[in-house]
C-alpha positions in Angstrom: 28.8 40.1 -18.3 26.6 37.0 -19.6 29.3 34.7 -19.7 30.2 35.7 -15.8 26.3 35.5 -14.7 25.3 32.2 -16.5 22.3 30.5 -15.0 21.8 33.0 -12.8 18.1 32.3 -13.0 18.9 28.8 -11.6 20.9 30.6 -8.7 18.9 33.4 -7.5 15.5 33.4 -9.7 12.7 35.8 -8.7 9.5 34.2 -7.0 7.4 32.3 -9.2 4.2 30.8 -8.2 4.7 27.1 -10.7 7.7 25.4 -12.3 8.9 27.4 -15.0 10.8 24.6 -17.9 12.6 27.6 -19.0 14.1 28.9 -16.3 17.5 28.1 -17.3 17.2 30.1 -20.6 16.1 33.3 -19.1 19.6 34.6 -17.7 20.0 37.0 -20.4 16.1 38.6 -19.7 17.0 40.8 -16.3 20.2 42.2 -18.1 17.8 43.6 -20.9 15.5 44.9 -18.2 18.2 46.4 -16.0 19.4 48.3 -19.4 16.2 49.3 -20.5 15.6 50.8 -17.1 18.6 52.8 -16.8 17.8 54.6 -20.3 14.4 55.1 -19.1 12.6 52.7 -21.6 9.3 51.9 -21.2 8.7 49.1 -23.1 10.9 45.9 -24.4 9.4 44.0 -27.7 11.3 41.0 -28.0 11.4 38.5 -31.2 9.8 35.8 -29.2 7.6 33.5 -31.4 9.4 34.6 -34.3 11.2 31.3 -34.4 8.0 28.4 -33.9 6.2 30.7 -36.7 8.2 32.0 -39.0 11.2 29.1 -39.1 9.8 26.7 -41.6 12.1 23.5 -41.4 11.2 20.0 -43.6 9.3 18.3 -41.9 7.3 17.9 -44.6 9.9 14.5 -44.7 7.9 12.6 -42.1 4.8 13.3 -44.0 6.6 11.8 -47.0 7.6 8.9 -45.0 4.3 8.2 -44.1 2.7 8.1 -47.5 5.8 5.5 -48.5 7.2 8.2 -51.0 10.7 6.7 -49.4 12.9 7.9 -52.8 11.3 11.4 -52.6 11.9 11.5 -49.1 16.1 10.7 -49.5 16.2 13.1 -52.5 14.4 15.9 -50.0 16.7 14.5 -47.5 19.7 15.4 -49.8 18.8 18.8 -50.7 18.3 20.2 -47.2 21.5 18.3 -46.0 23.6 19.8 -48.7 22.4 23.1 -48.2 23.5 22.9 -44.5 26.4 21.2 -45.0 24.8 18.0 -42.8 24.3 14.2 -43.3 21.1 13.2 -45.6 21.0 10.7 -43.2 20.8 13.3 -39.7 18.5 15.3 -41.6 16.1 12.1 -42.7 16.5 11.0 -38.7 16.0 14.4 -37.2 12.9 15.6 -39.4 11.7 12.2 -40.8 11.9 9.3 -39.2 12.0 10.2 -35.3 8.8 12.1 -35.7 7.0 8.7 -36.5 9.2 6.7 -34.5 8.4 8.3 -31.2 4.5 7.8 -31.8 5.1 4.4 -30.4 8.5 4.0 -28.6 8.3 7.2 -26.6 9.0 6.5 -23.2 10.1 2.9 -23.5 13.4 1.8 -22.6 14.6 0.8 -25.5 13.4 4.9 -27.0 15.1 6.4 -24.2 18.2 4.5 -24.8 18.3 5.4 -28.6 18.0 8.9 -27.5 19.7 9.4 -24.6 22.5 11.6 -25.9 20.4 13.9 -27.2 17.1 13.3 -25.6 14.0 14.3 -27.5 10.6 15.7 -25.9 9.1 12.1 -25.7 11.6 10.1 -23.7 11.8 9.5 -19.9 15.3 10.8 -18.3 16.8 7.9 -17.1 17.5 9.5 -13.2 13.4 9.2 -13.0 12.8 5.8 -10.8 11.5 3.1 -12.6 8.5 2.7 -9.8 7.4 7.0 -9.7 7.5 6.5 -14.0 5.5 3.3 -13.5 3.0 5.2 -11.1 2.6 7.7 -12.6 2.1 6.4 -16.1 4.9 8.6 -17.7 5.1 6.3 -20.7 1.5 6.9 -21.5 2.5 10.5 -20.9 5.5 10.5 -23.3 3.0 9.0 -26.0 0.4 12.0 -25.7 3.5 14.2 -25.5 4.8 13.0 -29.3 1.2 12.7 -30.3 0.5 16.6 -29.6 3.8 17.4 -31.0 3.6 15.7 -34.0 0.4 14.9 -34.8 -2.3 17.0 -33.8 -3.1 17.9 -37.3 -1.8 15.8 -40.2 0.6 18.1 -41.4 3.7 17.5 -39.4 5.2 21.4 -39.6 1.8 23.0 -38.7 1.8 20.3 -35.2 5.0 21.0 -34.5 4.3 24.6 -34.7 1.2 24.3 -33.2 3.1 22.3 -29.9 5.7 25.6 -29.4 2.9 28.1 -29.2 1.6 25.8 -26.3 4.4 25.3 -24.9 5.2 29.2 -24.5 2.5 30.3 -22.1 3.6 32.2 -19.3 5.7 35.0 -19.5 8.2 34.8 -16.1 10.0 37.9 -17.5 7.3 40.3 -17.7 5.3 39.8 -14.8 8.3 39.1 -11.8 11.3 41.1 -13.8 9.8 43.7 -15.8 7.0 45.0 -14.0 8.5 45.6 -10.8 11.0 48.5 -13.3 7.1 49.4 -14.7 8.5 48.1 -18.2 6.1 46.4 -20.7 7.7 43.2 -22.1 5.7 42.5 -25.2 6.2 40.1 -27.9 5.1 41.3 -31.2 5.2 37.9 -32.9 2.8 36.1 -30.1 0.0 38.9 -31.4 -2.8 36.4 -32.2 -3.3 38.0 -35.8 0.1 37.1 -36.7 -0.3 33.9 -35.4 -3.3 33.2 -37.2 -1.6 34.7 -40.9 1.5 32.1 -39.9 -0.3 28.8 -38.8 -2.1 29.8 -42.5 1.1 30.9 -43.9 2.8 27.3 -43.4 0.4 25.0 -44.4 0.4 27.2 -48.3 4.2 27.8 -48.5 6.8 24.8 -49.1 9.5 25.1 -46.9 13.2 25.3 -48.8 16.7 24.4 -48.0 18.7 27.8 -47.6 15.3 29.8 -46.4 15.2 29.0 -43.3 12.5 32.2 -42.4 11.4 33.1 -46.1 8.6 35.3 -45.7 10.1 37.4 -42.6 13.6 37.7 -44.7 11.5 39.2 -47.8 9.5 41.7 -45.3 12.7 42.9 -43.6 14.0 43.4 -47.3 15.9 46.5 -47.4 15.5 46.9 -43.6 18.0 44.4 -42.1 21.2 43.8 -43.5 21.8 41.2 -46.2 24.0 39.4 -43.8 21.6 39.0 -41.1 18.5 38.5 -43.2 19.1 35.8 -44.8 21.5 34.0 -42.5 20.3 30.2 -42.6 21.3 29.5 -38.5 21.6 31.1 -35.7 24.3 30.5 -33.0 23.6 29.0 -30.1 24.5 29.7 -26.4 25.8 26.5 -25.7 29.2 27.8 -24.5 27.5 29.8 -21.9 25.3 27.3 -21.1 28.1 24.8 -20.2 30.2 27.5 -18.3 27.3 28.3 -16.3 27.0 24.4 -15.3 30.3 23.8 -14.6 30.7 27.3 -12.3 27.3 26.3 -10.6 28.2 22.6 -10.0 28.6 23.0 -6.2 25.5 25.4 -5.8 23.1 22.4 -8.1 24.5 19.7 -6.7 23.8 20.9 -3.2 20.3 21.4 -4.1 19.7 18.3 -5.7 21.0 16.4 -2.6 18.3 18.5 -0.3 15.6 18.2 -2.4 12.5 16.1 -0.5 12.1 13.6 -4.0 14.0 10.3 -3.3 10.4 8.4 -4.5 11.1 10.6 -7.3 14.6 10.7 -9.1 17.4 8.7 -8.3 19.6 12.0 -7.2 23.3 10.1 -7.5 22.3 9.5 -11.0 21.4 13.0 -11.8 24.1 14.5 -10.1 26.2 12.2 -12.7 24.1 13.7 -15.5 25.0 17.3 -14.4 28.7 16.4 -13.9 28.8 15.0 -17.6 26.9 18.2 -18.7 29.4 20.5 -17.4 32.2 18.8 -19.4 30.2 19.8 -22.6 30.2 16.2 -23.8 26.4 16.4 -24.5 24.6 19.0 -27.1 22.7 21.3 -25.4 19.6 19.9 -26.7 20.4 16.4 -24.6 21.0 18.4 -21.6 16.7 19.8 -21.7 15.7 17.4 -19.4 18.6 18.2 -16.9 17.4 21.9 -17.3 14.0 21.3 -17.0 14.6 19.0 -13.5 17.1 21.6 -12.1 14.1 24.1 -12.8 11.6 22.2 -11.1 14.2 21.5 -7.9 14.9 25.5 -7.7 11.0 26.2 -7.5 10.7 23.0 -4.9 13.3 24.7 -2.7 11.8 28.2 -3.1 7.9 27.2 -1.9 7.8 28.2 1.5 9.4 31.5 0.7 6.6 31.8 -2.2 3.8 31.0 0.5 5.1 33.3 3.6 4.9 35.9 0.6 1.6 35.0 -0.9 0.8 34.9 2.3 1.3 38.5 3.4 0.1 40.0 -0.2 -3.3 38.3 0.8 -3.8 39.7 4.1 -2.4 43.0 3.1 -6.3 43.0 0.1 -8.5 41.2 2.8 -11.5 43.3 3.3 -13.5 42.7 6.2 -17.5 42.7 5.5 
């Protein structure tokens, strides 16, 4: 059913009062809520927040490079690459070079060219018109974003964690999907006490290859099967996303063409990026800007409907004095 309704949150989302960058990834949410309602459940507990806090990745490579410990950084990258069956160079670039490179290349044409196939958080999409980018200082904003991701504090991994926590603010599923059923949609891993513990934990524990979530895995010993508890990675939903883009391409292209933002984007280039995404030629990570833009366009297309609903709700609560 998930594959059949992939990207339903882009084609038929609930009304939301501000853009939701993760709109496309919320496809599975309504299915869980509907299932919970059918069995009379009152609360849904999710695992949101576990990755940000408990997933320990080798961002220490960036810290080693900043201190000019090149040999040690290469040895560490080799260890992680061997454990994950990856290339040492790819590991070093992802967790070592990119966090450093982004601080001065963010938003530049050269930086965008290098990251075109796997667009980073700090690049400016190619379909953004140059005059719009200059008028709104997108290059400096991209650098600020890179600074927030990688250099909020001295330890790179802790900075990435803080950025991930801030990026998860808001919860469209709770108030727009679960609440109408009378269901509480809660995230235990985002409890302030657990967040505080996790942040302190990251400054004390050295990540080890092959142990993605060591503390959580140890806490679940004897509770979860070892096959799940000690797994090194999770399978993504790339196939579902590609199928969703392909199946809904016509309606998504129509939405792009009708969007009243000609001064912001080159629509033909954005449509071309959409078509490339439908062919599964770009990794899901490289399509994140496309997902964000489609979510923004969907929100813009629903503004008038949202405004009408908001006015009706406001008038119904109006009290005359």
